[in-house]
N, C-alpha and C positions, 0 to 999 in steps of 0.2 A: 179447440182441437178435438176432433172426433176419433175415438178409437174403435177398431173393428174387432169383433170376436169371431173365432171360428170354432166349430164343433167337430170333433173327431171321434171315431169309434175307439173302443178299448184296444182292439187289435192294432189300429193305426198308432195309438199312443205307445203301445208296447214296442212296436217296430221303431218308432222314433227314439224311444228311451234306450233301446239296445244299441242303436247307432251312435248315440251320444255317449253312452257308457264306454264303448270301445275306443273312442277317440280321446278321452281325457287322460291326463297324466296319472291321476289317482288310480284309474283302473289298469293302466299299463303297468304301473308299479305293483299293484295288487296281483295282477295276473302273473308277473314275473316271480313274485314270492311264492304264489300258489304252485306254479310250475316247478319251482325248486323243491318245495315240500313234497309234491307228488312224485317227482323223479327220484329223490334221494332218501326219503324217509317212509316208514310205516307206522301206523298207530298201534301202540301196545298199551296194556294196563298192568301196573305193578301193584301188588298187595304189600303194604308196608305196615310195620308194627310201630304204633305211635303211643307210647306210655300204656302198654297192655291193652291197646285197642287196635284192631286191624281196620285199615281203610284202603280204598283203591285210589291210585294216583295216575294221571296220564304220563306216559313215557313215549319216547320216540326211538324207533329202531333205525339205525343207519344201515342202509341197504348194502353199502360197499363192504363193511367189515362185521356186520351183525352186532355191533356194540349198541348199547341202550343208553339214552340220555334223558335227563329230566326236563320238564317244561322250563325250569329256571335256567338250566344250562343251554337249552335251545334258544331261549330269549337272548342270553348273553352272546352266543355265537352270531345270531341274526343281527344284533345291534352292531357288531363289528363288521359283518358282511355288508350290511345296508346302511352303514354310517353316512350321514349327509343326504341320504335319499328319503328316509322317513324316520319318524320318531318312535320312541319306546312304546307309547300307548297304542299306536297303530300296529306295531309288530305284535304286542301282546294280544290284541284283538284278532289279528290274522291267525296267529298260532292257535288260539283258543277255538275260533270258529272253524278252522281247518280240522282240528282234532275231533270236534263234535259234529262235523258235517253241517254247519250252520250257514254256509255261504250259498245264497240263492240269487240267481241271475246276475252274478258278478258283484253282489253287494254283501257287506258284512252285516251281522245281526245288530250292531250298534253303529251309529253314525260317528266315526272317528276321523279327524283330519290327519293328513299325512305327517305333519310336524306339530 
């Protein structure tokens, strides 16, 4: 059996990759979560006192009522909201990458499976 190889340019590869990314369940779920985060939350930073030392922690401001929630509380809420759709590790990565603007071309900064 003879296999054939094809060569494509980088721009052709990127166009194919984008088309495949849009079609997969992984990216449909990722885009839904990101859309939810963009629509309903803002990134804020809290300075907390931790045993006489101050440090910054990520927080999320709820746009509807201006309340502020921690990353841990956000994860717990998302676990309930997206139960059965994706796992905790996936949600942690999405929240972290969204907060730090680390999502590029529809991909997370780490390769995490849905479940």
